[in-house]
ROVEXDREN-169073 format. One record per atom (N, C-alpha, C, O): residue in three letters; x, y, z. Coordinates in steps of 0.001 Angstrom, whole numbers, padded with zeros to 6 digits, always signed. Example, Ala and Ser with C-alpha at 12.3 -4.5 7.8 and 13.67 -1.06 7.14 Angstrom:
BEGIN
Ala+013190-005690+007800 Ala+012300-004500+007800 Ala+013200-003300+007800 Ala+014236-003319+008465 Ser+012850-002250+007080 Ser+013670-001060+007140 Ser+012900+000030+007870 Ser+013409+001138+008039 
//
This chain:
BEGIN
Arg+013570-007906+000857 Arg+012522-008880+000577 Arg+011203-008191+000229 Arg+010477-008672-000641 Gly+010881-007087+000881 Gly+009627-006390+000631 Gly+009519-005866-000785 Gly+008468-005986-001415 Met+010604-005282-001296 Met+010593-004749-002667 Met+010409-005872-003679 Met+009698-005702-004669 Glu+011035-007004-003444 Glu+010883-008148-004348 Glu+009431-008609-004387 Glu+008902-008922-005454 Leu+008797-008650-003240 Leu+007405-009074-003157 Leu+006502-008081-003894 Leu+005607-008487-004636 Leu+006735-006783-003688 Leu+005945-005765-004394 Leu+006106-005878-005905 Leu+005127-005789-006645 Arg+007327-006073-006357 Arg+007567-006241-007800 Arg+006833-007468-008342 Arg+006235-007424-009417 Ser+006887-008550-007590 Ser+006227-009784-008008 Ser+004716-009593-008125 Ser+004110-010036-009100 Val+004111-008941-007143 Val+002667-008685-007177 Val+002325-007787-008363 Val+001362-008047-009085 Ala+003120-006721-008566 Ala+002869-005780-009659 Ala+002968-006466-011021 Ala+002195-006157-011928 Glu+003905-007387-011168 Glu+004065-008111-012436 Glu+002955-009142-012638 Glu+002422-009291-013737 Arg+002620-009840-011572 Arg+001646-010927-011670 Arg+000203-010443-011753 Arg-000608-011005-012489 Trp-000111-009398-010994 Trp-001465-008860-010949 Trp-001435-007349-011155 Trp-001661-006596-010209 Pro-001161-006899-012370 Pro-001081-005457-012609 Pro-002381-004755-012219 Pro-003475-005266-012459 Gly-002243-003593-011621 Gly-003406-002816-011234 Gly-003980-003167-009880 Gly-004898-002494-009412 Thr-003462-004210-009231 Thr-003940-004588-007909 Thr-003397-003599-006886 Thr-002182-003447-006763 Pro-004285-002919-006143 Pro-003787-001970-005144 Pro-003145-002699-003966 Pro-003682-003682-003457 Val-001999-002202-003550 Val-001258-002803-002439 Val-001274-001840-001257 Val-000995-000651-001409 Leu-001600-002358-000096 Leu-001583-001584+001132 Leu-000357-002013+001934 Leu-000225-003181+002299 Val+000527-001079+002203 Val+001749-001359+002945 Val+001495-001122+004427 Val+000973-000076+004814 Leu+001864-002093+005252 Leu+001812-001957+006711 Leu+003245-002027+007212 Leu+003963-002985+006924 Ser+003661-001019+007958 Ser+005051-000977+008391 Ser+005175-000391+009791 Ser+004481+000566+010133 Pro+006055-000965+010592 Pro+006289-000399+011926 Pro+007204+000823+011871 Pro+007418+001479+012890 Thr+007741+001132+010699 Thr+008720+002216+010591 Thr+008267+003339+009667 Thr+009103+004002+009054 Leu+006961+003565+009554 Leu+006478+004665+008735 Leu+006739+005985+009453 Leu+006584+006094+010669 Phe+007127+006955+008692 Phe+007361+008288+009230 Phe+006564+009281+008406 Phe+006308+009042+007226 Ser+006170+010387+009010 Ser+005331+011362+008328 Ser+006000+011956+007099 Ser+005309+012390+006178 His+007343+011988+007060 His+008032+012584+005922 His+008266+011600+004766 His+008750+012000+003707 Val+007929+010329+004958 Val+008110+009327+003903 Val+006855+009276+003053 Val+005751+009107+003571 Arg+007027+009425+001737 Arg+005876+009427+000831 Arg+005702+008056+000189 Arg+006671+007376-000149 Phe+004452+007678+000034 Phe+004123+006414-000607 Phe+003276+006644-001847 Phe+002599+005731-002320 Asp+003315+007869-002376 Asp+002507+008162-003556 Asp+003346+008643-004733 Asp+002813+009226-005677 Gly+004633+008407-004686 Gly+005519+008819-005765 Gly+005518+007826-006909 Gly+004829+006807-006850 Pro+006287+008114-007953 Pro+006305+007255-009144 Pro+006762+005827-008856 Pro+006222+004879-009427 Cys+007737+005664-007988 Cys+008220+004316-007661 Cys+007135+003514-006958 Cys+006919+002343-007267 Ala+006454+004150-006011 Ala+005368+003473-005287 Ala+004255+003086-006256 Ala+003735+001972-006192 Arg+003887+003998-007150 Arg+002830+003685-008130 Arg+003252+002542-009035 Arg+002444+001667-009347 Leu+004503+002539-009456 Leu+005011+001467-010312 Leu+004894+000110-009627 Leu+004629-000901-010278 Leu+005090+000095-008323 Leu+005017-001149-007557 Leu+003604-001456-007074 Leu+003383-002478-006425 Gly+002647-000587-007382 Gly+001260-000844-007012 Gly+000880-000393-005621 Gly-000205-000728-005145 Val+001750+000367-004947 Val+001444+000833-003592 Val+000358+001897-003670 Val+000553+002966-004249 Ala-000778+001589-003083 Ala-001921+002495-003123 Ala-002145+003185-001791 Ala-002878+004172-001720 Gly-001522+002678-000731 Gly-001690+003266+000584 Gly-000723+002661+001575 Gly-000120+001617+001326 Ala-000585+003335+002709 Ala+000321+002840+003741 Ala-000242+003182+005113 Ala-000830+004244+005316 Leu-000053+002272+006033 Leu-000486+002464+007422 Leu+000645+002043+008351 Leu+001379+001101+008055 Pro+000786+002748+009483 Pro+001793+002332+010459 Pro+001284+001164+011303 Pro+000094+001068+011600 Lys+002208+000278+011682 Lys+001858-000806+012596 Lys+002224-000386+013999 Lys+003228+000306+014167 Pro+001482-000756+015004 Pro+000246-001517+014907 Pro-000881-000629+014377 Pro-000936+000570+014649 Val-001761-001247+013628 Val-002870-000505+013031 Val-004167-000911+013726 Val-004400-002085+014015 Gly-004991+000081+013982 Gly-006282-000198+014600 Gly-007284-000711+013578 Gly-007157-000464+012379 Arg-008260-001414+014067 Arg-009277-002009+013194 Arg-009991-000947+012356 Arg-010168-001133+011152 Asp-010398+000151+012967 Asp-011134+001189+012245 Asp-010299+001791+011118 Asp-010804+002001+010015 Ala-009024+002069+011389 Ala-008142+002632+010358 Ala-007958+001643+009210 Ala-007965+002039+008045 Leu-007794+000371+009529 Leu-007604-000646+008499 Leu-008848-000783+007634 Leu-008756-000788+006407 Val-010008-000892+008265 Val-011259-001044+007516 Val-011505+000181+006641 Val-011900+000047+005483 Ser-011277+001354+007179 Ser-011483+002589+006425 Ser-010555+002667+005213 Ser-010989+003020+004116 Thr-009293+002341+005410 Thr-008324+002410+004324 Thr-008614+001370+003248 Thr-008567+001684+002059 Val-008910+000144+003649 Val-009224-000901+002676 Val-010492-000540+001899 Val-010543-000729+000684 Ser-011500-000032+002575 Ser-012727+000392+001893 Ser-012440+001471+000863 Ser-012970+001437-000248 Ser-011602+002423+001234 Ser-011218+003494+000326 Ser-010478+002950-000892 Ser-010750+003360-002020 Leu-009547+002032-000668 Leu-008791+001453-001776 Leu-009693+000645-002702 Leu-009546+000705-003923 Leu-010614-000099-002133 Leu-011527-000887-002951 Leu-012447+000017-003794 Leu-012736-000290-004950 Thr-012894+001112-003212 Thr-013746+002062-003935 Thr-012981+002677-005096 Thr-013514+002801-006199 Arg-011724+003065-004852 Arg-010896+003671-005903 Arg-010564+002696-007021 Arg-010421+003107-008173 Ser-010439+001411-006705 Ser-010002+000437-007712 Ser-011155-000057-008586 Ser-010917-000756-009571 Gln-012387+000287-008251 Gln-013526-000209-009024 Gln-013871+000729-010138 Gln-014807+000472-010895 
//
């Protein structure tokens, strides 16, 4: 279901940065490869995520997308 949603967002709103939140992120999993870029994945955070990490990451993504 997640991949379908990412594809839909990428098709509907090209260039929109997507932040992935997942309880199963691992340090060896990359989110900056060609497939992730194709789907609009601009960043990833493990769940649960703290407020400071979320605000910092979203601010960074917004700065990069402008």
